[in-house]
C-alpha positions as CSV (number, residue, x, y, z in Angstrom):
1,X,-40.7,10.9,10.4
2,X,-39.1,9.6,13.6
3,X,-39.9,11.8,16.6
4,X,-36.8,13.2,18.3
5,X,-37.5,13.3,22.0
6,X,-34.1,14.9,23.0
7,X,-31.3,16.4,20.9
8,X,-27.5,16.5,21.4
9,X,-27.5,14.4,24.6
10,X,-24.2,13.5,26.1
11,X,-23.3,10.1,27.5
12,X,-20.7,7.4,27.9
13,X,-20.7,4.0,26.1
14,X,-21.4,1.4,28.7
15,X,-20.8,-1.5,26.3
16,X,-20.9,-2.4,22.6
17,X,-21.3,-5.8,21.1
18,X,-19.2,-6.0,17.9
19,X,-20.7,-9.2,16.7
20,X,-24.3,-8.3,17.0
21,X,-23.9,-4.5,16.4
22,X,-25.7,-3.0,19.4
23,X,-24.8,-1.5,22.8
24,X,-25.9,0.8,25.6
25,X,-25.1,4.4,26.6
26,X,-25.2,5.4,30.2
27,X,-26.2,8.9,31.4
28,X,-25.9,10.4,34.8
29,X,-29.2,10.1,36.7
30,X,-31.0,8.6,33.6
31,X,-31.7,5.1,32.4
32,X,-29.3,3.5,30.0
33,X,-30.1,4.1,26.3
34,X,-30.0,1.3,23.7
35,X,-28.3,2.0,20.3
36,X,-27.9,-0.1,17.2
37,X,-25.0,-0.1,14.7
38,X,-27.3,1.5,12.1
39,X,-27.6,4.6,14.4
40,X,-23.8,5.2,14.3
41,X,-22.4,8.1,12.3
42,X,-18.9,7.1,13.4
43,X,-16.9,3.9,13.6
44,X,-18.1,1.7,16.5
45,X,-17.2,3.4,19.8
46,X,-15.3,1.6,22.6
47,X,-16.4,1.1,26.2
48,X,-16.0,4.3,28.1
49,X,-15.9,6.7,25.2
50,X,-18.0,9.9,25.4
51,X,-20.6,10.2,22.7
52,X,-23.3,12.7,21.6
53,X,-26.7,11.5,20.3
54,X,-30.3,12.2,19.8
55,X,-33.0,10.2,21.7
56,X,-36.0,8.9,19.7
57,X,-39.0,6.7,20.5
58,X,-38.0,3.1,19.9
59,X,-39.8,0.8,17.4
60,X,-38.7,-2.2,19.4
61,X,-40.9,-3.6,22.1
62,X,-37.8,-4.3,24.2
63,X,-36.9,-0.5,24.6
64,X,-39.1,2.5,24.9
65,X,-36.3,4.8,23.7
66,X,-33.1,4.5,21.7
67,X,-30.2,6.6,20.5
68,X,-29.9,7.9,17.0
69,X,-27.1,9.8,15.2
70,X,-24.5,8.5,17.7
71,X,-21.1,10.3,17.3
72,X,-18.0,10.8,19.4
73,X,-18.0,13.9,21.6
74,X,-15.2,16.5,21.7
75,X,-12.9,15.0,19.1
76,X,-11.1,16.8,16.3
77,X,-9.8,15.3,13.1
78,X,-6.2,15.2,12.0
79,X,-4.2,13.6,9.2
80,X,-1.4,11.0,8.9
81,X,0.1,8.2,6.9
82,X,-0.8,4.5,7.1
83,X,2.5,2.8,7.7
84,X,1.3,-0.7,8.4
85,X,-1.7,-2.9,7.8
86,X,-1.7,-6.6,8.8
87,X,-4.4,-9.2,8.5
88,X,-4.2,-12.1,10.9
89,X,-3.9,-15.3,8.9
90,X,-7.1,-17.4,8.9
91,X,-9.2,-14.6,10.5
92,X,-10.9,-11.3,9.7
93,X,-8.9,-9.5,12.4
94,X,-6.8,-6.8,10.9
95,X,-4.9,-3.9,12.4
96,X,-2.3,-1.3,11.6
97,X,-0.6,1.9,12.6
98,X,-0.9,5.5,11.5
99,X,1.9,8.1,11.7
100,X,0.4,11.5,12.4
101,X,1.8,14.2,10.2
102,X,2.5,16.4,13.3
103,X,5.2,14.0,14.3
104,X,3.5,12.6,17.4
105,X,3.6,8.9,18.4
106,X,2.3,6.2,16.1
107,X,-1.3,5.4,16.7
108,X,-2.8,1.8,16.4
109,X,-6.1,1.2,14.6
110,X,-8.1,-1.8,13.7
111,X,-10.6,-2.9,11.0
112,X,-13.5,-1.7,13.3
113,X,-12.1,1.8,13.3
114,X,-12.6,2.4,9.6
115,X,-15.5,4.9,9.0
116,X,-16.4,3.0,5.8
117,X,-16.0,-0.8,6.4
118,X,-14.1,-2.7,3.8
119,X,-17.1,-5.0,3.6
120,X,-19.2,-2.0,2.7
121,X,-17.1,-0.9,-0.2
122,X,-14.4,1.0,1.7
123,X,-10.8,0.8,0.5
124,X,-8.4,-1.7,2.2
125,X,-5.7,0.3,4.0
126,X,-2.3,0.0,2.5
127,X,1.1,1.2,3.9
128,X,1.3,4.2,1.5
129,X,-2.2,5.5,1.9
130,X,-3.0,8.6,3.8
131,X,-5.7,8.9,6.5
132,X,-7.8,11.4,8.3
133,X,-8.9,10.3,11.8
134,X,-9.9,11.2,15.3
135,X,-7.9,10.2,18.4
136,X,-9.7,8.3,21.1
137,X,-8.5,8.1,24.7
138,X,-9.0,4.4,25.6
139,X,-8.0,2.3,28.7
140,X,-5.0,1.0,26.9
141,X,-3.9,4.4,25.5
142,X,-4.6,6.5,22.4
143,X,-6.1,5.0,19.3
144,X,-7.0,6.3,15.8
145,X,-10.7,6.0,15.2
146,X,-13.2,7.2,12.6
147,X,-10.4,6.5,10.1
148,X,-11.0,7.6,6.5
149,X,-8.5,6.3,3.9
150,X,-7.0,8.5,1.3
151,X,-6.0,6.2,-1.6
152,X,-3.9,8.7,-3.5
153,X,-0.2,7.9,-3.8
154,X,2.1,9.8,-1.4
155,X,3.5,11.9,-4.2
156,X,0.0,12.9,-5.2
157,X,-0.7,14.0,-1.7
158,X,2.7,15.8,-1.4
159,X,2.5,17.9,-4.5
160,X,0.2,19.1,-7.3
161,X,1.5,17.3,-10.3
162,X,-0.5,18.9,-13.1
163,X,-1.1,16.6,-16.0
164,X,0.6,13.4,-14.8
165,X,1.0,12.0,-18.3
166,X,3.1,15.1,-19.3
167,X,5.1,14.8,-16.1
168,X,5.9,11.1,-16.9
169,X,6.8,12.0,-20.5
170,X,9.2,14.6,-19.2
171,X,10.9,12.1,-17.0
172,X,11.0,9.5,-19.7
173,X,12.6,12.0,-22.1
174,X,15.4,12.8,-19.6
175,X,16.2,9.3,-18.4
176,X,18.5,6.8,-20.0
177,X,16.7,4.9,-22.7
178,X,14.6,2.0,-21.3
179,X,11.5,0.0,-22.0
180,X,8.7,1.5,-19.9
181,X,5.9,-0.1,-21.8
182,X,4.7,-3.7,-22.2
183,X,4.4,-5.5,-25.5
184,X,0.7,-4.9,-25.2
185,X,-0.8,-2.7,-22.5
186,X,-4.2,-2.4,-21.0
187,X,-3.3,0.7,-19.1
188,X,-4.5,4.2,-20.0
189,X,-1.4,5.7,-18.2
190,X,1.6,7.1,-20.0
191,X,4.4,4.5,-19.7
192,X,2.8,2.5,-16.9
193,X,6.0,0.9,-15.7
194,X,7.6,4.4,-15.2
195,X,4.5,5.8,-13.6
196,X,4.5,2.9,-11.1
197,X,8.2,3.4,-10.5
198,X,7.9,7.1,-9.7
199,X,5.0,6.7,-7.3
200,X,6.4,3.8,-5.3
201,X,9.9,5.3,-5.3
202,X,8.6,8.4,-3.6
203,X,6.6,6.1,-1.2
204,X,9.8,4.3,-0.3
205,X,11.7,7.6,0.3
206,X,8.8,8.7,2.6
207,X,9.2,5.5,4.6
208,X,13.0,6.0,4.9
209,X,12.5,9.6,6.1
210,X,10.1,8.8,8.8
211,X,11.4,9.8,12.2
212,X,14.5,11.5,10.8
213,X,15.4,15.2,11.4
214,X,14.8,17.4,8.3
215,X,18.4,17.8,7.4
216,X,18.8,14.0,7.2
217,X,15.8,13.2,5.0
218,X,15.9,12.1,1.4
219,X,12.9,14.2,0.5
220,X,14.6,17.5,1.1
221,X,12.5,20.6,1.9
222,X,13.8,24.2,2.1
223,X,10.8,26.1,3.5
224,X,12.7,29.3,4.4
225,X,13.7,30.5,1.0
226,X,12.0,33.4,-0.7
227,X,10.5,30.8,-3.0
228,X,10.4,27.6,-0.9
229,X,11.7,24.5,-2.7
230,X,11.6,20.7,-2.3
231,X,13.4,17.9,-4.2
232,X,14.1,14.2,-4.2
233,X,16.4,11.8,-6.2
234,X,14.3,9.7,-8.6
235,X,17.0,7.0,-8.7
236,X,17.2,7.3,-12.5
237,X,20.1,8.7,-14.6
238,X,20.4,10.5,-17.9
239,X,22.5,9.3,-20.8
240,X,25.6,10.7,-19.1
241,X,24.7,8.7,-16.0
242,X,24.0,11.8,-14.0
243,X,21.3,11.5,-11.3
244,X,17.8,12.9,-12.2
245,X,16.0,14.9,-9.5
246,X,12.4,16.0,-9.1
247,X,12.2,19.6,-8.2
248,X,9.1,21.3,-6.6
249,X,8.2,24.9,-5.6
250,X,5.7,26.2,-3.0
251,X,2.1,25.8,-4.1
252,X,-0.4,28.7,-4.0
253,X,-1.7,29.5,-0.5
254,X,-4.9,27.6,0.3
255,X,-4.2,24.7,-2.0
256,X,-4.5,21.1,-0.8
257,X,-0.9,20.2,-1.5
258,X,1.9,22.3,-0.1
259,X,4.1,21.8,-3.2
260,X,3.7,21.8,-7.0
261,X,5.8,20.0,-9.5
262,X,8.3,22.2,-11.3
263,X,10.7,20.0,-13.3
264,X,12.9,16.9,-13.5
265,X,16.5,18.0,-13.8
266,X,20.2,17.1,-13.3
267,X,22.3,19.3,-11.1
268,X,23.8,22.3,-12.9
269,X,21.7,22.1,-16.1
270,X,18.5,24.1,-16.7
271,X,16.3,23.9,-13.6
272,X,19.2,22.0,-12.1
273,X,21.0,25.2,-11.6
274,X,18.5,26.1,-8.8
275,X,18.9,22.6,-7.4
276,X,22.7,22.9,-7.3
277,X,22.5,26.4,-5.8
278,X,20.3,25.5,-2.8
279,X,20.6,21.8,-2.1
280,X,23.9,20.8,-0.6
281,X,24.3,17.9,-0.3
282,X,22.0,16.7,-3.1
283,X,19.2,14.3,-2.1
284,X,20.1,10.6,-2.0
285,X,18.2,7.8,-3.8
286,X,16.0,5.2,-2.1
287,X,17.9,2.2,-0.6
288,X,16.2,-1.2,-1.0
289,X,19.0,-3.4,0.3
290,X,22.0,-3.2,2.5
291,X,24.1,-6.0,1.1
292,X,24.3,-7.6,-2.4
293,X,23.9,-11.0,-0.7
294,X,20.2,-10.1,-0.3
295,X,19.9,-10.1,-4.1
296,X,21.3,-13.6,-4.6
297,X,19.5,-16.9,-4.5
298,X,21.1,-19.7,-2.5
299,X,20.2,-23.0,-4.2
300,X,21.4,-25.0,-1.2
301,X,18.6,-23.7,1.0
302,X,15.2,-25.6,1.0
303,X,12.2,-23.9,-0.5
304,X,8.7,-24.3,1.1
305,X,5.7,-23.2,-0.9
306,X,2.6,-21.8,0.7
307,X,0.3,-24.1,-1.3
308,X,-2.9,-22.7,0.2
309,X,-2.2,-19.1,-0.7
310,X,-0.8,-19.9,-4.2
311,X,-3.3,-22.6,-5.3
312,X,-6.4,-21.5,-3.5
313,X,-6.4,-17.8,-2.8
314,X,-4.5,-16.9,-6.0
315,X,-5.7,-19.6,-8.3
316,X,-6.9,-17.0,-10.8
317,X,-3.3,-16.1,-11.5
318,X,-2.5,-19.5,-13.0
319,X,-2.6,-19.9,-16.8
320,X,-5.9,-20.7,-18.3
321,X,-4.6,-24.0,-19.7
322,X,-3.9,-25.2,-16.2
323,X,-7.3,-24.1,-15.0
324,X,-9.0,-25.9,-17.9
325,X,-7.2,-29.2,-16.9
326,X,-8.9,-29.2,-13.4
327,X,-12.3,-28.1,-14.6
328,X,-14.9,-30.4,-13.3
329,X,-12.6,-32.0,-10.7
330,X,-13.6,-32.0,-7.0
331,X,-11.5,-29.7,-4.9
332,X,-9.2,-32.3,-3.3
333,X,-8.3,-33.8,-6.7
334,X,-7.8,-30.3,-8.2
335,X,-5.4,-29.4,-5.3
336,X,-3.4,-32.6,-5.8
337,X,-3.1,-31.9,-9.6
338,X,-2.1,-28.3,-9.1
339,X,0.4,-29.2,-6.3
340,X,2.1,-31.7,-8.6
341,X,2.3,-29.2,-11.5
342,X,3.6,-26.5,-9.1
343,X,6.3,-28.7,-7.5
344,X,7.5,-29.8,-10.9
345,X,7.8,-26.1,-12.1
346,X,9.6,-25.1,-8.9
347,X,12.2,-27.8,-9.3
348,X,13.0,-26.6,-12.8
349,X,13.2,-23.0,-11.6
350,X,15.6,-24.0,-8.8
351,X,17.9,-25.8,-11.3
352,X,17.7,-22.8,-13.6
353,X,18.7,-20.5,-10.8
354,X,21.6,-22.8,-9.8
355,X,22.8,-22.7,-13.4
356,X,22.5,-18.9,-13.8
357,X,22.4,-16.7,-10.7
358,X,20.7,-14.0,-12.7
359,X,17.6,-16.1,-13.0
360,X,16.5,-15.0,-9.5
361,X,15.4,-11.4,-9.7
362,X,15.1,-9.2,-6.6
363,X,11.8,-7.2,-6.3
364,X,10.3,-5.0,-3.6
365,X,6.9,-5.7,-2.0
366,X,5.3,-2.3,-1.1
367,X,2.6,-4.0,0.9
368,X,5.1,-5.7,3.2
369,X,8.0,-3.3,2.7
370,X,10.6,-6.0,2.0
371,X,12.8,-7.5,-0.7
372,X,12.0,-10.9,-2.1
373,X,13.2,-12.9,-5.1
374,X,11.4,-13.9,-8.2
375,X,11.8,-17.3,-9.9
376,X,10.3,-18.2,-13.3
377,X,7.6,-20.9,-13.3
378,X,6.9,-22.8,-16.6
379,X,3.6,-24.5,-15.8
380,X,2.4,-25.4,-19.4
381,X,5.4,-25.4,-21.7
382,X,9.0,-25.8,-20.8
383,X,10.2,-22.8,-22.7
384,X,7.3,-20.4,-21.7
385,X,7.3,-18.6,-18.3
386,X,3.7,-18.3,-17.1
387,X,4.0,-16.6,-13.7
388,X,6.7,-15.5,-11.3
389,X,7.1,-17.2,-7.9
390,X,8.0,-14.8,-5.1
391,X,10.3,-16.2,-2.4
392,X,11.2,-14.7,0.9
393,X,14.6,-15.5,2.5
394,X,14.3,-16.8,6.1
395,X,17.2,-17.7,8.3
396,X,17.5,-21.4,7.2
397,X,15.1,-21.6,4.2
398,X,13.0,-19.8,1.6
399,X,9.3,-19.4,1.9
400,X,7.4,-19.2,-1.5
401,X,4.7,-16.8,-0.5
402,X,2.8,-16.2,-3.7
403,X,2.8,-16.1,-7.5
404,X,2.6,-12.9,-9.6
405,X,1.5,-12.1,-13.1
406,X,4.5,-11.1,-15.1
407,X,3.5,-7.5,-15.5
408,X,3.2,-7.1,-11.8
409,X,6.5,-8.9,-11.3
410,X,8.3,-6.6,-13.6
411,X,6.9,-3.4,-12.0
412,X,8.0,-4.5,-8.6
413,X,11.4,-5.7,-9.8
414,X,12.0,-2.4,-11.5
415,X,11.8,-0.5,-8.2
416,X,15.0,-2.2,-7.1
417,X,16.9,-2.0,-10.4
418,X,16.5,-2.6,-14.1
419,X,16.3,-6.4,-14.5
420,X,19.0,-8.0,-16.7
421,X,16.9,-11.0,-17.4
422,X,16.3,-13.6,-20.1
423,X,12.8,-14.3,-18.9
424,X,11.4,-11.0,-17.4
425,X,11.4,-8.1,-19.9
426,X,8.7,-5.7,-20.9
427,X,8.7,-6.6,-24.5
428,X,7.9,-10.2,-23.6
429,X,5.0,-9.3,-21.4
430,X,1.3,-8.8,-22.0
431,X,-0.2,-6.5,-19.5
432,X,-3.3,-7.9,-17.9
433,X,-6.3,-5.9,-16.7
434,X,-5.3,-3.3,-14.1
435,X,-7.9,-4.4,-11.5
436,X,-5.2,-4.3,-8.8
437,X,-2.7,-1.7,-7.9
438,X,0.9,-3.1,-7.6
439,X,0.8,-2.6,-3.8
440,X,-2.5,-4.6,-3.5
441,X,-0.7,-7.8,-4.6
442,X,-0.3,-10.4,-1.9
C-alpha cells in the first residue's frame, strides 16, 4: 500500500502538459509537487486552478514526493444542456458549449474537460445531451470542467415517461394513419420512426425555447396551478387534422424528473379539456424552416461532394456490391474507382431532381441543427436507390457533405414533414443495425 505522507493538501496548478500527462502543483512555502495524469480524479486542471490532493512517496527517482487523488478545490456541480459540439476538421481538437439550467451565460468546454475521455469509452457529446459539471474560473473567463455527459434524450430528462412503448402506441393510435415501421426492422423499439420523431421533435422545441421568457416558449409550463401542468405540440394531427399535444403533470416530490407523462390529446376532447382550460394560447409546433425556398433544390447551382468524408470516413455506408468491386485494390485505385461511381450517380440524381422537384427531400440534421436536402444515389443498379446524398445549400453552390443509409435518411426527413416520395418510403426500406443514434450521423 502506498504511504500517504500528507492528506487533503491545498495548492495551485503551476503547469500541466496535456501531451505528456504530467504537471506540477505549487504550495506556499513548500517545494512544488509533481503529479501524473493517473493521479487525477477530475478532468485535467488548468494553470492557476486550486486543487486538493494527498502527498505520497514517489516511486520515480526524479521526485521524492508526488501528488495523488488530485481534485479541484471548492467547486460545486450543476446541470445544463449541451447545445454545441464541434470537432476541428483534420484534428482531435473538439469543443462546445453548455447552457446551465439556471439560465446563466453559456459556458465553453473542450474535449479535455470531459471527466471520462471519449478515447476511454466515454460518450461523444451531442447537442441534445445533458451534462453535470463544475465551473472553473480561468484567465479567459469561466469554463465548464469535470463534464459528465447524460445521454438520455431531452424528453427523458424532462419527464418520467413510464413504459415508453405504451406511450408511443398511444400517440400512434391518435395520429393520422402513417407508416412508422420499416419493411424489416432491427429495432426493439415500438414504431422506431415515431419514437425517433417524438424524441427529436422535443429536442428541437427545447432549442427554440432557449433564452425565451416562459410565456413565449413552445414547451409550456404552468407551475402555479394546484396540480402544475406542462404541454407541447407534437406536430402531428389526428384524422380530423386537429393538432395532437403531449400533456404532463407534476411528478412526485423527490423524483429525478420534475414532470410525468399524462396523455396525448387534442384540445377539448378527453384530457384535452384540461389542455383547453389552462393553456391559452395552445403551444405551437417546432419550426424547421422559415421559407419554402429552403425545401427546394436548385439544379442550376453547382454541387461539390466531400469525397474524403463520403468515400473514406463513411465508406462502410456504401452498398456491399461496390465494396466487393474494390476489394484487393490499393487505396489510390480504390478512391479513383469510387469517385467515378459516385460522380456518375450524382449526375443522374441531379437530372432526376431537375425533372421532378419532389426528388430532393428536406431533412433535419440534429447534430448540426440545420436543414439539408436528400438526393437518391443509385450506385449499383439504375432503378435501385442504395443511399441518400445529403447536400447543404451555400450562397452560390451545394456542398454534398455525407451519405446516409436509407433508414437514417427517412427518420431525419420525417422530422420536417412526411415525405411524399417515390424513392424514400418506410415500406421500401430495410432497417440496418441500430449501432448509431440518428443524431450521431455525420
